Every structure is written in structure tokens, then in C-alpha cells.
N, C-alpha and C positions, 0 to 999 in steps of 0.2 A: 577327495580320495580317502578311503578307509585304510588305515595303516595296520597291517598285520604284525604279530609279534615274532614271526619267523622270517621277516624280510628286513634287509638293511640296504639303504641307498646312499649313493654319493653322486654329487653333480659338480660340474665345472662349467663356468660361464665365460663368455667373451673370449674365446680362443680364436686367434687369427688363423683360421683354416677353413677351407670350403667344406660344406656338409657332404658333398659327394666323395671327397677324399676320406672323410672319417666313416661314412656309411659303408664303404666297401670293406673296411676292416671289421666293423661291427656285425656285418652280415656273416662273416666267417666265424666269429666267436660266440654268437648268440646260442644259448642252450647248452654250452659246453661246461665241463667242470673247471674249477679254479686252477688246478695243476696243469691241465691240458692247455689252458688259455695262456699261462705263463710261458710255456714252451713255444706256442705259436707266435706270441707277440715279440719274443726275442729274436725269432728268425725272419719276421716280415721286414722287408727293407724300406717300408714307407715312414715318412716323418710323423704321421699321426699315431703310429703304433707306440711311440714313446709316451705321448700324452695319455693314451688310453691305458697303458701299463701303470703309470703313476696314479691314475684315477681308480683303477681296479685294486691296486695295493692299498689305497686309502679306504675303499669300501670294505676290503677284507680285514683291515686293521679296526675299522668301526665294528665289524661283526664280532671280532675277537674280543676287543676291549669292552664294548657296551652291552653286548648280548651274551658273551661267553661261548660263542660258536667255535667249532673246530674249523680251521681254514681248509682242511682237506675235504670236508663235506659240503663246501659251498658250490652252488651252481648259478649261472647267470639266468635270472628269470626274465629280465627285460633290459634291453640296451637300446637307447634311442638317441638321436641327434636332431636338434631343431635349429632353425636359422636364427641368428642374432641380428644385431644392428650392423649396417654397413657404415664404415668410416670413410670419409671422403678427403683426399688430400690433393693439393694442387702441385703439379710438376711444371716447372718453367720450361718453355720451348723457345724456338727462334723467333726473332722479330717481336719481342715483348708479349707473346701469347703464352697461354698456359692450358694444360689439359688436366682433367680430373682423373684420379686413380681411386678406384673403389676397392677397399679391402673388406672382404666378407668375414663375418665372425659366426661362430656356432656355439651351441650349448649342448653338453653331453650329459645324459642321465644313465646311471647304471643301478639296477636293483638286483641284489644277491639274495638267494634263498637257500636254506639248508635242505639237504636231501632227507 
């Protein structure tokens, strides 16, 4: 991947959340400006919105500190979520048996671009 000088990215890995739950929020905010996204994420009642908000603030801080971009001119260029590894746990059941519990994880990548 060729990195351009007007793009800033942030990623978070191994989040204990389903990709479908994260993807429904990322589809709503993709292509919007940074200020609009902050208002949208504060009002969405899903658990994944807090994680995405933290990641978005991290990407905006990277853009401000490392590249000197103004936060009001930032737009989400690319927001994607990928599957991570599944952790398996054993849950005890009756009569000495046990069941597997699969916890899915995901990786979120956000790329910001200045207007």
C-alpha cells in the first residue's frame, strides 16, 4: 500500500465484538466529516459506537499532531472492519459435561483525509 501524505490512519485490533455490529455503524459514518461523525456517534445507542469514537479521536489526534492538519477539515476516506481470531472458552454444564463458547473478535481500520 502506497501511503499518501494527506492521509492519516488509526487501527485497533482484537476487539471483543462481532463484525456485523461494528459494520452497521461504520456504514453510517463512512464519507462524512469529522464534526458530523462526533455528533452521530454520541447519539447512537450501540456499544460499538464508543469504541469507534475512541479510535476516531485517536486518528484525529494523529492528524493534528503528526501532520499538522486542522481537525475541522478531516473526512473519513476509508473505514473497514475485518474478522479477527475466535477465542474458545469452556463452560461447565450438568453431569460433568462442558460446552464451547466462541468469542469473536474484529479489527477496525480508519483512514482520514483532509478536504
